[in-house]
DRENDO-1510 file (C-alpha; in Angstrom, 1 decimal, always signed):
<recs>
REC; n; res; u; v; w
REC; 1; MET; -124.1; -2.8; +147.1 .
REC; 2; LEU; -123.0; -0.1; +144.7 .
REC; 3; LEU; -121.4; +3.3; +145.7 .
REC; 4; ARG; -120.9; +6.3; +143.4 .
REC; 5; ARG; -119.5; +9.7; +144.3 .
REC; 6; PHE; -120.5; +13.0; +142.6 .
REC; 7; TYR; -118.2; +15.9; +143.0 .
REC; 8; GLN; -118.9; +19.5; +142.2 .
REC; 9; GLU; -115.5; +21.1; +141.8 .
REC; 10; GLU; -116.7; +24.7; +142.0 .
REC; 11; LEU; -118.3; +24.0; +145.4 .
REC; 12; ALA; -115.8; +21.3; +146.6 .
REC; 13; GLN; -119.0; +19.4; +147.4 .
REC; 14; ALA; -119.7; +15.7; +147.3 .
REC; 15; GLY; -122.9; +13.8; +147.0 .
REC; 16; TYR; -123.4; +10.0; +146.8 .
REC; 17; LEU; -125.4; +7.2; +145.3 .
REC; 18; VAL; -125.9; +4.0; +147.2 .
REC; 19; GLY; -127.5; +1.2; +145.2 .
REC; 20; CYS; -128.7; -2.3; +145.9 .
REC; 21; GLN; -128.1; -4.3; +142.8 .
REC; 22; ALA; -130.3; -7.2; +144.0 .
REC; 23; THR; -133.4; -5.1; +144.2 .
REC; 24; GLY; -132.6; -2.2; +141.8 .
REC; 25; GLU; -133.2; +0.5; +144.5 .
REC; 26; ALA; -131.0; +3.5; +145.1 .
REC; 27; LEU; -130.4; +6.3; +147.7 .
REC; 28; ILE; -129.0; +9.7; +146.9 .
REC; 29; VAL; -127.2; +11.5; +149.8 .
REC; 30; ASP; -126.6; +15.3; +149.8 .
REC; 31; PRO; -127.7; +16.1; +146.2 .
REC; 32; ASN; -127.1; +19.6; +144.9 .
REC; 33; ARG; -129.5; +21.3; +142.5 .
REC; 34; ASP; -128.1; +19.6; +139.4 .
REC; 35; ILE; -130.4; +16.7; +139.9 .
REC; 36; ASP; -130.2; +15.3; +136.3 .
REC; 37; GLN; -126.7; +13.9; +137.1 .
REC; 38; TYR; -128.1; +11.6; +139.8 .
REC; 39; ILE; -131.1; +10.4; +137.7 .
REC; 40; GLN; -128.8; +9.6; +134.7 .
REC; 41; ALA; -126.3; +7.8; +136.9 .
REC; 42; ALA; -128.9; +5.6; +138.5 .
REC; 43; GLN; -130.4; +4.8; +135.1 .
REC; 44; LYS; -127.0; +3.9; +133.7 .
REC; 45; GLU; -126.6; +1.4; +136.5 .
REC; 46; GLY; -130.1; +0.0; +136.0 .
REC; 47; LEU; -131.3; +1.4; +139.3 .
REC; 48; ARG; -134.3; +3.5; +140.3 .
REC; 49; ILE; -134.0; +6.2; +142.9 .
REC; 50; THR; -136.3; +5.3; +145.8 .
REC; 51; ALA; -134.9; +7.4; +148.6 .
REC; 52; VAL; -133.3; +10.8; +149.0 .
REC; 53; THR; -131.7; +12.3; +152.1 .
REC; 54; GLU; -129.2; +14.9; +153.3 .
REC; 55; THR; -127.0; +15.2; +156.3 .
REC; 56; HIS; -128.1; +18.7; +157.4 .
REC; 57; ILE; -129.5; +22.1; +156.3 .
REC; 58; HIS; -126.7; +23.2; +153.9 .
REC; 59; ALA; -125.2; +26.7; +153.9 .
REC; 60; ASP; -123.0; +26.6; +150.8 .
REC; 61; PHE; -125.4; +25.4; +148.0 .
REC; 62; VAL; -129.0; +25.0; +147.3 .
REC; 63; SER; -130.1; +21.5; +148.1 .
REC; 64; GLY; -131.6; +19.3; +145.4 .
REC; 65; ALA; -133.2; +16.9; +147.8 .
REC; 66; ARG; -136.7; +18.1; +147.6 .
REC; 67; GLU; -136.8; +18.5; +143.8 .
REC; 68; LEU; -135.1; +15.1; +143.3 .
REC; 69; ALA; -137.5; +13.3; +145.5 .
REC; 70; ALA; -140.5; +14.9; +143.8 .
REC; 71; ARG; -139.1; +14.1; +140.3 .
REC; 72; THR; -138.4; +10.5; +141.0 .
REC; 73; ALA; -141.3; +9.8; +143.5 .
REC; 74; ALA; -138.7; +8.8; +146.0 .
REC; 75; LYS; -139.1; +8.9; +149.8 .
REC; 76; LEU; -137.5; +12.0; +151.3 .
REC; 77; TYR; -135.7; +11.5; +154.6 .
REC; 78; LEU; -134.9; +14.6; +156.7 .
REC; 79; SER; -133.4; +15.2; +160.1 .
REC; 80; ASP; -135.8; +15.8; +163.0 .
REC; 81; ALA; -132.9; +16.3; +165.5 .
REC; 82; GLY; -131.9; +19.5; +167.1 .
REC; 83; PRO; -134.0; +22.5; +168.4 .
REC; 84; ALA; -137.3; +23.5; +166.8 .
REC; 85; GLU; -135.8; +26.6; +165.2 .
REC; 86; TRP; -133.5; +24.6; +163.1 .
REC; 87; LYS; -135.8; +22.0; +161.7 .
REC; 88; TYR; -137.0; +21.7; +158.1 .
REC; 89; SER; -140.1; +23.9; +157.9 .
REC; 90; TYR; -141.2; +22.3; +154.6 .
REC; 91; ALA; -140.9; +18.7; +155.8 .
REC; 92; ALA; -144.6; +18.1; +156.3 .
REC; 93; GLU; -145.6; +19.7; +153.0 .
REC; 94; ALA; -143.1; +17.5; +151.1 .
REC; 95; GLY; -144.2; +14.4; +152.9 .
REC; 96; ALA; -140.8; +13.8; +154.4 .
REC; 97; ILE; -140.0; +10.9; +156.8 .
REC; 98; LEU; -138.3; +12.4; +159.8 .
REC; 99; LEU; -135.2; +10.8; +161.3 .
REC; 100; ARG; -133.7; +11.0; +164.8 .
REC; 101; ASP; -130.7; +9.4; +166.4 .
REC; 102; GLY; -130.8; +5.6; +165.9 .
REC; 103; ASP; -133.6; +5.5; +163.3 .
REC; 104; HIS; -132.9; +3.5; +160.2 .
REC; 105; PHE; -134.4; +2.7; +156.8 .
REC; 106; MET; -133.6; +0.2; +154.1 .
REC; 107; VAL; -132.6; +0.7; +150.5 .
REC; 108; GLY; -133.1; -2.8; +149.2 .
REC; 109; ASN; -130.7; -4.9; +151.3 .
REC; 110; VAL; -128.7; -1.8; +152.4 .
REC; 111; ARG; -129.4; -0.5; +155.9 .
REC; 112; ILE; -129.0; +3.2; +156.6 .
REC; 113; GLU; -128.8; +4.2; +160.2 .
REC; 114; ALA; -129.0; +7.8; +161.4 .
REC; 115; ILE; -126.6; +9.1; +164.0 .
REC; 116; HIS; -127.1; +12.6; +165.5 .
REC; 117; THR; -123.8; +14.4; +165.2 .
REC; 118; PRO; -124.4; +18.0; +166.1 .
REC; 119; GLY; -121.7; +20.6; +166.0 .
REC; 120; HIS; -121.5; +22.0; +162.5 .
REC; 121; THR; -125.2; +22.4; +162.8 .
REC; 122; PRO; -127.7; +21.4; +165.6 .
REC; 123; GLU; -129.7; +19.0; +163.3 .
REC; 124; HIS; -126.7; +17.3; +161.6 .
REC; 125; LEU; -127.0; +13.6; +161.0 .
REC; 126; SER; -124.4; +11.1; +159.8 .
REC; 127; PHE; -125.4; +7.8; +158.2 .
REC; 128; LEU; -124.0; +4.4; +158.9 .
REC; 129; VAL; -124.2; +2.1; +155.9 .
REC; 130; THR; -124.5; -1.7; +156.2 .
REC; 131; ASP; -124.7; -4.1; +153.2 .
REC; 132; THR; -126.9; -6.7; +154.9 .
REC; 133; ALA; -126.6; -9.1; +152.0 .
REC; 134; GLY; -123.1; -10.0; +153.1 .
REC; 135; ALA; -122.4; -8.3; +156.4 .
REC; 136; ASP; -123.9; -7.7; +159.8 .
REC; 137; ARG; -121.7; -4.6; +160.6 .
REC; 138; PRO; -121.4; -1.3; +158.8 .
REC; 139; MET; -119.0; -0.7; +156.0 .
REC; 140; GLY; -118.8; +3.1; +156.3 .
REC; 141; VAL; -120.5; +6.3; +157.2 .
REC; 142; PHE; -121.6; +9.4; +155.3 .
REC; 143; THR; -120.3; +12.2; +157.6 .
REC; 144; GLY; -121.6; +15.2; +155.7 .
REC; 145; ASP; -120.0; +18.3; +157.3 .
REC; 146; PHE; -119.1; +16.6; +160.5 .
REC; 147; ILE; -115.8; +14.8; +159.8 .
REC; 148; PHE; -113.8; +15.7; +156.7 .
REC; 149; VAL; -110.4; +14.2; +155.6 .
REC; 150; GLY; -108.0; +15.9; +158.0 .
REC; 151; ASP; -110.5; +18.4; +159.4 .
REC; 152; VAL; -114.0; +18.8; +161.0 .
REC; 153; GLY; -117.0; +21.0; +160.1 .
REC; 154; ARG; -116.8; +24.5; +161.5 .
REC; 155; PRO; -119.3; +25.2; +164.3 .
REC; 156; ASP; -119.4; +29.0; +163.8 .
REC; 157; LEU; -121.5; +29.3; +160.7 .
REC; 158; LEU; -124.9; +29.7; +162.3 .
REC; 159; GLU; -123.6; +32.7; +164.2 .
REC; 160; ARG; -121.2; +34.2; +161.7 .
REC; 161; ALA; -123.1; +33.6; +158.5 .
REC; 162; ALA; -126.7; +33.3; +159.5 .
REC; 163; GLY; -126.6; +35.8; +162.4 .
REC; 164; VAL; -127.9; +33.4; +165.1 .
REC; 165; ALA; -126.2; +34.9; +168.1 .
REC; 166; GLY; -124.8; +32.7; +170.9 .
REC; 167; THR; -124.6; +29.5; +168.8 .
REC; 168; MET; -120.9; +29.4; +168.0 .
REC; 169; GLU; -119.4; +28.2; +171.4 .
REC; 170; PRO; -122.3; +25.7; +172.2 .
REC; 171; GLY; -121.8; +24.3; +168.7 .
REC; 172; ALA; -118.1; +23.7; +169.4 .
REC; 173; HIS; -119.0; +21.9; +172.6 .
REC; 174; ASP; -121.5; +19.7; +170.7 .
REC; 175; LEU; -118.9; +19.0; +168.0 .
REC; 176; TYR; -116.4; +17.8; +170.7 .
REC; 177; ARG; -119.0; +15.4; +172.1 .
REC; 178; SER; -119.9; +14.1; +168.7 .
REC; 179; LEU; -116.2; +13.3; +168.1 .
REC; 180; GLN; -116.0; +11.5; +171.4 .
REC; 181; ARG; -118.9; +9.3; +170.4 .
REC; 182; PHE; -117.2; +8.5; +167.1 .
REC; 183; LYS; -114.0; +7.5; +168.9 .
REC; 184; GLU; -116.0; +4.4; +170.1 .
REC; 185; LEU; -116.8; +3.2; +166.5 .
REC; 186; PRO; -114.6; +0.7; +164.7 .
REC; 187; ASP; -111.5; +2.0; +163.0 .
REC; 188; TYR; -112.2; +0.1; +159.8 .
REC; 189; LEU; -115.3; +2.3; +158.9 .
REC; 190; GLN; -114.8; +4.2; +155.7 .
REC; 191; ILE; -115.4; +8.0; +156.0 .
REC; 192; TRP; -117.4; +9.5; +153.0 .
REC; 193; PRO; -117.4; +13.3; +153.7 .
REC; 194; GLY; -119.6; +16.0; +152.2 .
REC; 195; HIS; -116.7; +18.3; +151.1 .
REC; 196; GLY; -113.1; +18.3; +149.9 .
REC; 197; ALA; -110.3; +20.8; +149.8 .
REC; 198; GLY; -111.4; +24.4; +149.1 .
REC; 199; SER; -114.7; +24.3; +150.9 .
REC; 200; ALA; -115.5; +27.1; +153.3 .
REC; 201; CYS; -117.4; +24.7; +155.6 .
REC; 202; GLY; -114.1; +23.8; +157.3 .
REC; 203; ARG; -110.7; +25.4; +157.8 .
REC; 204; ALA; -108.2; +23.1; +156.1 .
REC; 205; LEU; -109.9; +20.1; +154.4 .
REC; 206; GLY; -107.8; +17.4; +152.7 .
REC; 207; ALA; -108.0; +16.8; +149.0 .
REC; 208; VAL; -108.3; +12.9; +149.3 .
REC; 209; PRO; -111.8; +11.9; +148.5 .
REC; 210; GLN; -112.3; +9.5; +151.4 .
REC; 211; SER; -110.6; +8.1; +154.5 .
REC; 212; THR; -111.1; +5.7; +157.3 .
REC; 213; LEU; -112.1; +6.5; +160.8 .
REC; 214; GLY; -109.0; +4.8; +162.1 .
REC; 215; TYR; -106.8; +7.0; +160.0 .
REC; 216; GLU; -108.7; +10.2; +161.1 .
REC; 217; LYS; -108.3; +9.2; +164.7 .
REC; 218; LEU; -104.5; +9.1; +164.2 .
REC; 219; PHE; -104.0; +12.1; +162.0 .
REC; 220; ASN; -107.0; +14.4; +162.1 .
REC; 221; TRP; -106.1; +17.3; +164.4 .
REC; 222; ALA; -109.6; +17.3; +166.0 .
REC; 223; PHE; -109.3; +13.8; +167.4 .
REC; 224; GLY; -106.1; +14.7; +169.3 .
REC; 225; TYR; -107.9; +16.8; +171.9 .
REC; 226; THR; -108.9; +15.2; +175.2 .
REC; 227; ASP; -109.7; +18.6; +176.9 .
REC; 228; GLU; -113.1; +19.9; +175.8 .
REC; 229; GLN; -112.4; +23.6; +176.4 .
REC; 230; ALA; -109.0; +23.4; +174.6 .
REC; 231; PHE; -110.8; +21.9; +171.6 .
REC; 232; VAL; -113.5; +24.6; +171.7 .
REC; 233; HIS; -110.8; +27.3; +171.5 .
REC; 234; ALA; -108.9; +25.5; +168.8 .
REC; 235; VAL; -111.9; +24.9; +166.5 .
REC; 236; LEU; -113.1; +28.4; +166.7 .
REC; 237; GLU; -109.7; +30.1; +166.2 .
REC; 238; GLY; -108.7; +31.2; +162.8 .
REC; 239; GLN; -111.8; +30.2; +160.9 .
REC; 240; PRO; -112.0; +32.1; +157.6 .
REC; 241; GLU; -114.8; +34.7; +157.0 .
REC; 242; PRO; -117.8; +32.9; +155.5 .
REC; 243; PRO; -119.2; +34.1; +152.2 .
REC; 244; PRO; -122.3; +36.3; +152.6 .
REC; 245; TYR; -124.4; +34.1; +150.5 .
REC; 246; PHE; -124.3; +31.4; +153.2 .
REC; 247; ALA; -127.1; +33.1; +155.1 .
REC; 248; GLN; -129.3; +33.0; +152.0 .
REC; 249; MET; -128.6; +29.3; +151.5 .
REC; 250; LYS; -129.6; +28.5; +155.1 .
REC; 251; ARG; -132.9; +30.3; +154.7 .
REC; 252; ILE; -133.6; +28.7; +151.3 .
REC; 253; ASN; -132.8; +25.1; +152.4 .
REC; 254; LYS; -134.7; +25.4; +155.7 .
REC; 255; HIS; -137.9; +26.6; +154.1 .
REC; 256; GLY; -137.7; +24.6; +150.9 .
REC; 257; PRO; -135.9; +25.3; +147.6 .
REC; 258; ALA; -137.9; +26.1; +144.5 .
REC; 259; PRO; -137.3; +24.0; +141.4 .
REC; 260; ARG; -134.4; +25.2; +139.2 .
REC; 261; PRO; -135.4; +27.8; +136.5 .
REC; 262; GLN; -135.9; +26.1; +133.2 .
REC; 263; GLU; -137.0; +28.8; +130.8 .
REC; 264; LEU; -134.7; +29.9; +128.0 .
REC; 265; LEU; -132.8; +33.2; +128.6 .
REC; 266; ARG; -133.6; +36.0; +126.2 .
REC; 267; GLN; -130.8; +37.6; +124.2 .
REC; 268; LEU; -131.0; +41.3; +124.9 .
REC; 269; SER; -130.7; +44.2; +122.6 .
REC; 270; LEU; -128.6; +47.4; +122.6 .
REC; 271; GLN; -131.6; +49.3; +123.8 .
REC; 272; ASP; -131.9; +46.8; +126.7 .
REC; 273; LEU; -128.3; +47.6; +127.5 .
REC; 274; GLU; -128.9; +51.4; +127.6 .
REC; 275; HIS; -132.0; +51.0; +129.8 .
REC; 276; GLY; -130.3; +48.4; +132.0 .
REC; 277; ARG; -127.3; +50.7; +132.8 .
REC; 278; ALA; -129.7; +53.4; +133.8 .
REC; 279; GLY; -131.9; +51.0; +135.9 .
REC; 280; GLU; -131.4; +48.3; +138.5 .
REC; 281; LEU; -129.8; +45.6; +136.3 .
REC; 282; LEU; -126.4; +44.3; +137.4 .
REC; 283; LEU; -124.3; +43.6; +134.3 .
REC; 284; ILE; -121.7; +40.8; +134.6 .
REC; 285; ASP; -119.0; +40.6; +131.9 .
REC; 286; ALA; -117.8; +37.0; +131.9 .
REC; 287; ARG; -115.0; +37.5; +129.4 .
REC; 288; SER; -111.3; +37.0; +130.2 .
REC; 289; ALA; -109.5; +39.6; +132.3 .
REC; 290; ASP; -107.4; +40.6; +129.3 .
REC; 291; GLY; -110.4; +41.1; +127.1 .
REC; 292; TYR; -112.2; +43.1; +129.8 .
REC; 293; ALA; -109.2; +45.3; +130.5 .
REC; 294; ALA; -108.8; +46.1; +126.8 .
REC; 295; GLY; -112.3; +47.4; +126.6 .
REC; 296; HIS; -115.6; +47.0; +128.4 .
REC; 297; ILE; -119.0; +48.6; +128.9 .
REC; 298; PRO; -118.6; +51.2; +131.8 .
REC; 299; GLY; -120.2; +50.0; +135.0 .
REC; 300; THR; -120.0; +46.3; +134.3 .
REC; 301; LEU; -118.5; +43.8; +136.8 .
REC; 302; ASN; -115.8; +41.4; +135.4 .
REC; 303; LEU; -116.3; +37.8; +136.7 .
REC; 304; PRO; -114.3; +35.7; +134.2 .
REC; 305; ALA; -115.9; +32.4; +133.4 .
REC; 306; GLY; -113.6; +29.7; +134.9 .
REC; 307; SER; -112.8; +27.9; +138.1 .
REC; 308; THR; -113.3; +31.0; +140.4 .
REC; 309; PHE; -116.5; +32.3; +138.8 .
REC; 310; LEU; -118.9; +30.7; +141.3 .
REC; 311; THR; -116.7; +31.6; +144.3 .
REC; 312; TRP; -116.7; +35.3; +143.5 .
REC; 313; ALA; -120.3; +35.3; +142.4 .
REC; 314; GLY; -121.2; +34.1; +145.9 .
REC; 315; TRP; -119.1; +36.9; +147.5 .
REC; 316; LEU; -120.1; +39.8; +145.3 .
REC; 317; LEU; -123.5; +39.3; +143.7 .
REC; 318; PRO; -126.8; +40.4; +145.4 .
REC; 319; TYR; -130.0; +38.3; +145.6 .
REC; 320; ASP; -132.3; +41.3; +145.3 .
REC; 321; ARG; -131.3; +42.6; +141.8 .
REC; 322; PRO; -131.9; +41.2; +138.3 .
REC; 323; LEU; -128.6; +39.9; +136.7 .
REC; 324; THR; -127.5; +39.9; +133.1 .
REC; 325; LEU; -124.5; +38.3; +131.5 .
REC; 326; ILE; -122.1; +39.3; +128.7 .
REC; 327; VAL; -120.9; +35.9; +127.6 .
REC; 328; GLU; -120.4; +33.7; +124.5 .
REC; 329; GLN; -123.7; +31.8; +123.9 .
REC; 330; SER; -121.9; +28.5; +124.1 .
REC; 331; ARG; -120.9; +29.2; +127.7 .
REC; 332; LEU; -124.3; +30.6; +128.8 .
REC; 333; PRO; -125.9; +27.3; +130.1 .
REC; 334; GLU; -122.8; +26.5; +132.1 .
REC; 335; LEU; -122.7; +29.9; +133.9 .
REC; 336; ARG; -126.4; +29.9; +134.5 .
REC; 337; ASP; -126.3; +26.5; +136.0 .
REC; 338; LEU; -123.4; +27.5; +138.3 .
REC; 339; LEU; -125.3; +30.5; +139.5 .
REC; 340; ALA; -128.4; +28.3; +140.2 .
REC; 341; LEU; -126.3; +26.1; +142.4 .
REC; 342; ILE; -126.2; +29.0; +145.0 .
REC; 343; GLY; -129.7; +30.3; +144.3 .
REC; 344; LEU; -128.8; +33.2; +142.0 .
REC; 345; ASP; -131.9; +32.5; +139.9 .
REC; 346; GLN; -132.6; +36.1; +138.9 .
REC; 347; VAL; -130.6; +36.0; +135.6 .
REC; 348; VAL; -133.0; +37.8; +133.1 .
REC; 349; GLY; -131.0; +37.8; +129.9 .
REC; 350; TYR; -127.6; +38.0; +128.1 .
REC; 351; TRP; -125.6; +39.7; +125.4 .
REC; 352; GLU; -122.9; +38.1; +123.3 .
REC; 353; PRO; -119.6; +40.0; +123.3 .
REC; 354; ALA; -120.5; +41.6; +119.9 .
REC; 355; ILE; -122.6; +44.0; +121.9 .
REC; 356; LEU; -119.4; +46.0; +122.6 .
REC; 357; GLU; -119.1; +46.8; +118.9 .
REC; 358; ALA; -122.8; +47.8; +118.8 .
REC; 359; TRP; -122.2; +50.0; +121.8 .
REC; 360; GLN; -119.3; +51.8; +120.1 .
REC; 361; SER; -121.3; +52.2; +116.9 .
REC; 362; GLN; -123.7; +54.4; +118.7 .
REC; 363; GLY; -120.9; +56.8; +119.7 .
REC; 364; HIS; -120.4; +55.4; +123.2 .
REC; 365; LYS; -116.9; +54.8; +124.6 .
REC; 366; LEU; -115.5; +51.7; +126.2 .
REC; 367; ALA; -113.8; +51.9; +129.5 .
REC; 368; ARG; -110.3; +50.4; +129.9 .
REC; 369; PHE; -107.5; +49.8; +132.4 .
REC; 370; ASP; -103.9; +48.8; +132.0 .
REC; 371; ARG; -102.5; +45.4; +133.0 .
REC; 372; ARG; -98.8; +45.7; +133.6 .
REC; 373; SER; -95.9; +43.5; +134.7 .
REC; 374; ALA; -94.3; +44.0; +138.1 .
REC; 375; ARG; -91.1; +45.4; +136.6 .
REC; 376; ASP; -93.1; +48.1; +134.7 .
REC; 377; LEU; -95.1; +49.0; +137.7 .
REC; 378; GLN; -92.2; +49.4; +140.1 .
REC; 379; THR; -91.0; +52.3; +138.1 .
REC; 380; GLN; -94.4; +53.7; +137.2 .
REC; 381; ALA; -95.7; +53.6; +140.8 .
REC; 382; ALA; -92.9; +55.8; +142.0 .
REC; 383; GLU; -93.0; +58.2; +139.0 .
REC; 384; ARG; -96.8; +58.7; +139.1 .
REC; 385; GLY; -97.2; +58.7; +142.9 .
REC; 386; MET; -99.6; +55.7; +142.8 .
REC; 387; ALA; -101.5; +54.4; +145.8 .
REC; 388; ILE; -101.1; +50.7; +146.2 .
REC; 389; LEU; -104.0; +48.3; +147.0 .
REC; 390; ASP; -103.5; +44.7; +148.0 .
REC; 391; VAL; -106.7; +42.7; +147.7 .
REC; 392; ARG; -105.4; +39.5; +149.2 .
REC; 393; THR; -106.4; +38.0; +152.6 .
REC; 394; PRO; -104.9; +39.5; +155.8 .
REC; 395; ALA; -102.8; +36.3; +156.2 .
REC; 396; GLU; -101.3; +36.6; +152.7 .
REC; 397; TYR; -100.6; +40.3; +153.3 .
REC; 398; ALA; -98.9; +39.6; +156.7 .
REC; 399; ALA; -96.7; +37.0; +155.0 .
REC; 400; GLY; -95.3; +39.6; +152.6 .
REC; 401; HIS; -96.5; +42.6; +150.6 .
REC; 402; ILE; -95.4; +45.6; +148.5 .
REC; 403; PRO; -94.1; +48.3; +150.8 .
REC; 404; GLY; -96.8; +50.9; +151.6 .
REC; 405; ALA; -99.7; +48.8; +150.3 .
REC; 406; LEU; -103.2; +49.2; +151.8 .
REC; 407; ASN; -104.8; +45.8; +152.4 .
REC; 408; ILE; -108.5; +45.4; +151.7 .
REC; 409; PRO; -109.5; +41.8; +150.8 .
REC; 410; LEU; -111.5; +41.5; +147.6 .
REC; 411; ASN; -114.5; +40.1; +149.6 .
REC; 412; GLN; -114.6; +43.3; +151.7 .
REC; 413; LEU; -113.9; +45.8; +148.9 .
REC; 414; GLN; -117.4; +47.0; +148.3 .
REC; 415; SER; -118.0; +47.8; +152.0 .
REC; 416; ARG; -114.6; +49.5; +152.5 .
REC; 417; VAL; -114.3; +51.4; +149.3 .
REC; 418; ARG; -114.2; +54.7; +151.1 .
REC; 419; GLU; -110.8; +53.8; +152.6 .
REC; 420; ILE; -109.2; +54.0; +149.2 .
REC; 421; PRO; -107.6; +57.4; +148.2 .
REC; 422; ARG; -109.3; +59.0; +145.2 .
REC; 423; ASP; -106.8; +61.8; +144.5 .
REC; 424; GLN; -104.1; +59.5; +142.9 .
REC; 425; PRO; -103.8; +56.6; +140.5 .
REC; 426; LEU; -104.3; +53.2; +142.0 .
REC; 427; LEU; -102.1; +50.1; +141.6 .
REC; 428; VAL; -104.1; +47.0; +142.4 .
REC; 429; TYR; -102.7; +43.5; +142.9 .
REC; 430; CYS; -103.5; +40.1; +144.4 .
REC; 431; GLN; -101.3; +36.9; +144.7 .
REC; 432; SER; -101.3; +35.6; +141.1 .
REC; 433; GLY; -103.5; +37.9; +139.1 .
REC; 434; ALA; -107.0; +36.2; +139.4 .
REC; 435; ARG; -108.6; +38.5; +142.0 .
REC; 436; SER; -107.1; +41.9; +141.1 .
REC; 437; PRO; -108.9; +42.2; +137.7 .
REC; 438; ILE; -112.3; +41.7; +139.5 .
REC; 439; ALA; -111.2; +44.4; +142.0 .
REC; 440; ALA; -110.2; +46.6; +139.1 .
REC; 441; SER; -113.6; +46.3; +137.4 .
REC; 442; LEU; -115.3; +47.3; +140.7 .
REC; 443; LEU; -113.1; +50.3; +141.1 .
REC; 444; THR; -113.0; +51.6; +137.5 .
REC; 445; GLY; -116.8; +51.4; +137.6 .
REC; 446; GLN; -116.8; +53.8; +140.5 .
REC; 447; GLY; -114.4; +56.3; +139.0 .
REC; 448; TRP; -110.9; +55.3; +140.1 .
REC; 449; GLU; -107.9; +55.4; +137.7 .
REC; 450; VAL; -106.6; +51.8; +138.0 .
REC; 451; VAL; -103.6; +50.0; +136.9 .
REC; 452; GLU; -103.6; +46.2; +137.6 .
REC; 453; MET; -100.6; +44.1; +138.2 .
REC; 454; ARG; -100.8; +41.1; +135.9 .
REC; 455; ALA; -98.9; +38.4; +137.7 .
REC; 456; GLY; -99.7; +39.6; +141.2 .
REC; 457; PHE; -97.4; +39.5; +144.2 .
REC; 458; ALA; -95.9; +36.2; +143.1 .
REC; 459; GLY; -94.6; +38.0; +140.0 .
REC; 460; TRP; -93.3; +40.9; +142.1 .
REC; 461; GLN; -91.4; +38.4; +144.3 .
REC; 462; SER; -90.1; +36.5; +141.2 .
REC; 463; ALA; -88.7; +39.8; +139.9 .
REC; 464; GLY; -86.7; +40.3; +143.1 .
REC; 465; LEU; -88.5; +43.5; +144.0 .
REC; 466; PRO; -88.7; +44.9; +147.6 .
REC; 467; CYS; -91.1; +43.3; +150.0 .
REC; 468; GLU; -92.0; +43.9; +153.6 .
REC; 469; ARG; -93.8; +41.9; +156.3 .
</recs>
């Protein structure tokens, strides 16, 4: 048996290849939309993909299961567990083989057994893996969003992200019962989870790529509860706000994702820019925060290309407007592919950064805002009578903030913008200087005079400046 893990850093998401080297067959578990990586990996190992499955209807990325099965002529296995309203509506059309608790299928000599583990979602399955060529007991289990390293999948997403009222507490009870069932399984089982640290599908996931069931029984907080109601309270308490795009992902993955867009993007003209600013186009400037602050097209949103690009795209970008990018051509495929991972397919074109010079050559002005150090801003804020905006989370704010700062997290900024004073300059900061430039781009585009603190609250503290809790 062969096992390979695929990890998408920007989503903290894991998919897996299970191969039988004796027969050359392979299974892909929980593929995302970048299906070429699985096909290439199988070919490299001399395998052919004959089966594709996923643990549940995902909320944080567009599934690649349907497209991968169609491309490789593989059998598609999907959950038939849970209530009718949370079954795959495209299963029959795609010719999927439906699985319930206890069902199994073979990938060469490798036996895959489905275990219904509801809680995170009603239809969730985990998959026990047995290499029958050399063993009569399972080696490990793909737990999807059920058991993570050090945590468990949150049961509140259907209610809080997808708007299905009354599902949060029953899901927590289901999760508790699924955990009790897993307590009866052997400690030696390896745990291969669907996410790692940074995923919003749990509260505090570990960064270790895999674990064992015995280790999780000892040290995963969720296994420590023997009182069901106490567990329900604990698992629902303190869950972070889910990104708004999760609801869109649930709908897409339930009804059947379309294939990834493949057509080449058109490089747009200055005239397209002028028309776009006056119309419904959303212009995303993916240059660095420093480059953007020094000069940008008015009304654009700064989402710097980098490790947080996809995170904030999911929080801030709509699904009902065409999108355009200002980005170096060399980085265009990467950013387009990242947006496609969460179903933001409506990218209609791009400009290279030279468009800023062309814009100015037509007599237009660039917008700007200052990026200053904490030391500079301490004096300036007092002299200019600045309002202060903290765009960190409430927990970060509670742990320490600049005296007098208003706290509106970046993910809530668009809906709460009316709370921000307009009659005075605005100092904006976050923790380290990654979120505040995005906030500054949103606010300058709506008319605020913004100064952004370059090193964030961490820089403010390092400078020994006053803080309050």
